[in-house]
TORDREN-840837 format. One line per field, with one value per residue: y, z, x of N, C-alpha, C in turn. Coordinates in steps of 0.02 Angstrom, whole numbers, padded with zeros to 5 digits, always signed. Layout:
<sites>
nY = [Y_...]
nZ = [Z_...]
nX = [X_...]
caY = [Y_...]
caZ = [Z_...]
caX = [X_...]
cY = [Y_...]
cZ = [Z_...]
cX = [X_...]
</sites>
This chain:
<sites>
nY = [+00103_+00123_+00028_+00029_-00059_-00030_-00079_-00234_-00307_-00211_-00091_+00040_+00132_+00228_+00349_+00430_+00549_+00549_+00478_+00358_+00258_+00112_-00056_-00178_-00320_-00426_-00443_-00595_-00665_-00636_-00700_-00821_-00978_-00976_-00844_-00676_-00592_-00492_-00306_-00160_-00002_+00149_+00310_+00424_+00573_+00514_+00438_+00439_+00284_+00200_+00077_+00109_+00043_-00121_-00293_-00439_-00598_-00614_-00535_-00492_-00498_-00393_-00283_-00275_-00242_-00111_-00057_-00065_+00000_+00132_+00160_+00180_+00270_+00385_+00385_+00446_+00580_+00750_+00823_+00988_+01055_+00939_+00848]
nZ = [+00463_+00336_+00214_+00063_-00067_-00240_-00347_-00460_-00392_-00351_-00211_-00109_+00012_+00146_+00256_+00381_+00297_+00192_+00048_+00032_-00010_-00128_-00163_-00284_-00392_-00492_-00678_-00730_-00829_-00819_-00709_-00621_-00558_-00398_-00402_-00360_-00329_-00302_-00319_-00229_-00170_-00105_-00101_-00075_-00043_-00090_+00022_+00053_+00053_+00089_+00038_-00074_-00146_-00199_-00213_-00169_-00118_-00075_-00048_+00076_+00128_+00055_+00089_+00228_+00206_+00152_+00271_+00357_+00302_+00290_+00429_+00455_+00360_+00427_+00527_+00489_+00449_+00474_+00619_+00670_+00794_+00853_+00917]
nX = [-00302_-00423_-00503_-00594_-00673_-00638_-00681_-00684_-00555_-00491_-00427_-00442_-00353_-00378_-00336_-00413_-00503_-00431_-00360_-00230_-00166_-00161_-00216_-00204_-00270_-00172_-00201_-00289_-00229_-00105_-00056_+00032_+00076_+00155_+00189_+00181_+00021_-00039_-00014_+00044_+00037_+00096_+00026_+00100_+00227_+00382_+00502_+00671_+00744_+00637_+00533_+00402_+00309_+00258_+00233_+00140_+00081_-00047_-00199_-00218_-00086_-00020_-00111_-00052_+00068_+00057_+00009_+00113_+00210_+00155_+00143_+00282_+00315_+00246_+00315_+00438_+00422_+00450_+00424_+00360_+00456_+00492_+00624]
caY = [+00118_+00108_+00006_+00032_-00076_+00018_-00117_-00304_-00330_-00142_-00078_+00115_+00140_+00298_+00377_+00484_+00541_+00559_+00420_+00362_+00191_+00060_-00112_-00201_-00375_-00422_-00462_-00655_-00689_-00627_-00741_-00893_-01007_-00946_-00770_-00617_-00585_-00418_-00255_-00108_+00066_+00208_+00371_+00494_+00582_+00458_+00449_+00393_+00220_+00161_+00053_+00138_+00000_-00180_-00352_-00482_-00666_-00612_-00452_-00481_-00484_-00320_-00227_-00279_-00212_-00047_-00026_-00062_+00055_+00177_+00177_+00201_+00340_+00435_+00399_+00478_+00632_+00792_+00859_+01049_+01063_+00873_+00858]
caZ = [+00377_+00320_+00154_+00026_-00126_-00291_-00418_-00450_-00389_-00324_-00152_-00085_+00084_+00178_+00317_+00396_+00225_+00125_+00000_+00044_-00040_-00168_-00186_-00340_-00406_-00561_-00730_-00732_-00883_-00782_-00638_-00629_-00489_-00366_-00420_-00325_-00360_-00280_-00320_-00181_-00173_-00049_-00134_-00036_-00067_-00069_+00063_+00047_+00087_+00100_-00015_-00061_-00176_-00204_-00229_-00128_-00137_-00057_-00042_+00147_+00130_+00009_+00136_+00279_+00185_+00158_+00331_+00390_+00267_+00310_+00492_+00445_+00325_+00476_+00592_+00451_+00438_+00509_+00654_+00703_+00873_+00890_+00912]
caX = [-00316_-00488_-00501_-00634_-00667_-00655_-00709_-00649_-00484_-00456_-00447_-00418_-00337_-00395_-00304_-00455_-00539_-00364_-00334_-00151_-00126_-00207_-00208_-00233_-00241_-00153_-00251_-00288_-00191_-00028_-00047_+00063_+00097_+00224_+00211_+00137_-00041_-00061_+00024_+00023_+00076_+00080_+00021_+00126_+00287_+00429_+00556_+00740_+00761_+00587_+00488_+00329_+00262_+00273_+00199_+00112_+00041_-00123_-00235_-00197_-00005_-00030_-00125_-00027_+00131_+00037_+00002_+00170_+00248_+00119_+00181_+00359_+00322_+00227_+00367_+00505_+00398_+00478_+00362_+00389_+00459_+00519_+00701]
cY = [+00078_+00083_+00009_+00008_-00040_-00021_-00180_-00302_-00265_-00121_-00008_+00115_+00208_+00295_+00435_+00484_+00551_+00481_+00429_+00297_+00150_-00004_-00151_-00273_-00377_-00458_-00546_-00685_-00674_-00664_-00811_-00919_-00983_-00879_-00727_-00603_-00528_-00357_-00198_-00057_+00117_+00272_+00435_+00494_+00534_+00493_+00400_+00333_+00183_+00151_+00077_+00100_-00070_-00239_-00398_-00545_-00662_-00539_-00437_-00452_-00397_-00269_-00219_-00244_-00134_-00023_-00016_+00001_+00125_+00210_+00204_+00251_+00395_+00453_+00442_+00547_+00692_+00822_+00917_+01033_+00984_+00883_+00794]
cZ = [+00361_+00237_+00115_-00055_-00190_-00360_-00408_-00446_-00362_-00261_-00152_-00024_+00099_+00243_+00341_+00325_+00179_+00107_+00004_+00009_-00080_-00169_-00241_-00380_-00481_-00613_-00727_-00771_-00854_-00728_-00657_-00563_-00462_-00369_-00380_-00369_-00366_-00290_-00260_-00199_-00122_-00097_-00109_-00073_-00053_-00022_+00055_+00082_+00114_+00040_-00019_-00109_-00186_-00227_-00182_-00153_-00128_-00043_+00040_+00164_+00104_+00069_+00199_+00256_+00183_+00222_+00365_+00366_+00286_+00394_+00485_+00405_+00369_+00523_+00562_+00437_+00485_+00544_+00691_+00777_+00898_+00861_+00883]
cX = [-00393_-00487_-00568_-00614_-00686_-00672_-00668_-00577_-00455_-00491_-00405_-00408_-00341_-00362_-00359_-00501_-00484_-00343_-00254_-00126_-00174_-00165_-00242_-00210_-00214_-00216_-00247_-00237_-00111_-00014_-00019_+00084_+00154_+00237_+00163_+00083_-00057_-00009_-00001_+00068_+00045_+00085_+00053_+00199_+00339_+00482_+00609_+00740_+00691_+00544_+00422_+00288_+00304_+00235_+00183_+00090_-00018_-00139_-00213_-00124_+00005_-00056_-00088_+00050_+00122_+00045_+00067_+00215_+00223_+00147_+00245_+00358_+00304_+00280_+00423_+00472_+00424_+00411_+00388_+00392_+00492_+00590_+00726]
</sites>
């Protein structure tokens, strides 16, 4: 996944040229010790049983979560001719 900064605290994740995910930091006034600071979401059709959004403590953790879910999402997509 290729990540592009979209402004202060915002990142857009791309697969090829298609935007598929975003990672955003919470507003500083919402930050509390021990609480997640980053929210993430995959911008694709939902798949039952797959969490398409969440929170993470760091930007790296949020990006890793997106990339993990993206791989799982791709694996669950029907491919014509695949048994």
